[in-house]
C-alpha positions in Angstrom: 0.0 0.0 0.0 1.1 3.5 -0.8 0.8 6.2 1.8 0.3 9.9 1.3 3.9 10.6 1.9 4.9 8.2 -0.9 2.5 10.0 -3.3 3.9 13.4 -2.5 7.4 12.2 -2.9 6.5 10.9 -6.4 4.9 14.2 -7.3 7.9 16.1 -6.2 10.2 13.8 -8.2 8.2 14.4 -11.4 8.3 18.2 -10.8 12.1 18.2 -10.4 12.5 16.2 -13.6 10.4 18.7 -15.6 12.4 21.7 -14.3 15.8 20.3 -15.2 17.5 21.8 -18.1 18.3 19.6 -21.1 21.5 20.3 -22.9 21.6 19.6 -26.6 23.8 20.6 -29.6 23.0 23.8 -31.4 21.8 21.9 -34.5 19.3 19.8 -32.4 17.9 22.9 -30.8 17.6 24.7 -34.2 15.5 21.7 -35.4 13.1 22.0 -32.4 12.3 25.7 -32.7 8.6 26.2 -33.5 6.3 29.3 -33.5 5.0 30.1 -30.0 8.2 29.2 -28.2 9.9 31.8 -26.0 13.6 31.6 -26.8 16.8 33.4 -25.9 19.4 33.7 -28.7 23.0 34.5 -27.8 25.0 36.3 -30.5 28.6 37.5 -30.8 28.9 41.2 -31.5 32.1 43.0 -32.5 32.5 46.6 -31.6 35.1 49.3 -32.0 36.4 51.3 -29.1 37.1 55.0 -29.3 40.8 54.0 -29.5 40.0 51.9 -32.6 40.4 48.5 -30.9 38.0 45.7 -31.8 36.1 44.2 -28.9 33.9 41.1 -28.9 31.0 40.5 -26.5 27.9 38.3 -26.2 24.4 39.8 -26.4 21.2 37.9 -26.1 17.7 38.6 -27.6 14.8 37.0 -25.8 11.3 36.8 -27.3 8.5 34.8 -28.9 9.0 33.1 -32.2 6.4 34.4 -34.6 7.5 32.5 -37.7 9.9 29.8 -38.9 10.5 30.0 -42.6 12.2 27.9 -45.2 12.3 24.7 -43.2 15.8 23.1 -42.7 17.6 24.7 -45.7 20.6 26.9 -45.3 18.4 30.0 -45.8 16.1 29.1 -42.9 15.1 32.0 -40.8 13.1 32.7 -37.6 11.3 35.9 -36.7 11.6 36.7 -32.9 9.5 39.4 -31.3 9.6 41.1 -27.9 8.1 44.1 -26.3 9.8 46.4 -23.9 8.1 49.4 -22.4 5.2 49.2 -24.9 7.6 49.2 -27.9 7.6 46.0 -30.0 11.0 44.9 -31.5 11.3 42.2 -34.1 14.5 40.6 -35.3 14.9 38.1 -38.2 17.7 35.6 -37.5 19.1 33.3 -40.2 19.7 30.0 -38.5 22.9 29.4 -40.4 24.4 32.7 -38.9 27.9 31.9 -37.6 27.6 34.5 -34.8 24.9 32.6 -33.1 26.6 30.8 -30.2 23.8 29.5 -28.1 20.0 29.1 -28.1 17.9 28.5 -25.0 14.3 27.4 -25.2 12.5 28.9 -22.2 8.8 28.2 -22.8 6.6 26.5 -25.4 3.0 27.8 -26.1 0.3 25.6 -27.6 -0.6 27.3 -30.9 -2.7 26.2 -33.9 -1.1 28.5 -36.5 2.2 28.4 -38.2 2.6 32.2 -38.4 1.7 34.2 -35.3 1.5 37.6 -36.8 -1.6 38.4 -34.9 0.6 38.9 -31.8 2.0 42.1 -33.5 -1.3 43.9 -33.3 -1.8 43.9 -29.5 -3.4 40.5 -29.0 -4.8 40.7 -25.4 -5.2 37.1 -24.4 -2.2 35.1 -23.2 -1.0 32.0 -24.9 -1.2 28.7 -22.9 2.4 28.0 -22.1 4.4 25.2 -20.5 7.9 25.7 -19.0 10.6 23.9 -21.1 14.3 24.4 -20.5 16.5 23.3 -23.3 20.0 24.8 -23.9 22.5 24.3 -26.6 26.2 23.7 -25.9 
């Protein structure tokens, strides 16, 4: 017979398994990206100092994937959108871009459309999301 304590221990064990981060290669993560996911893309950026020295740093862009175009070809792109202080910012990332170092999948929303352009125009309802933590190496 199972007691209440055993059942609560089982529930806690399943919760910790879901919250663990899964580490995959960058190509595997790129193949999993779908519209409705909240992702964080790390990108190398080169800047010039006032002295004229070249400096390299990592910058991330976190937002919702609105569209995934051109499948798995070299020209495949994803459109990522985020809003800060009421201003919407969209970026289109080619997936074959060599400056992309890491991609993290934070959440996945359940959507029924392939292109989520209706989110641009101030869609008020929230999407039903589940927490997923997948990182690339």
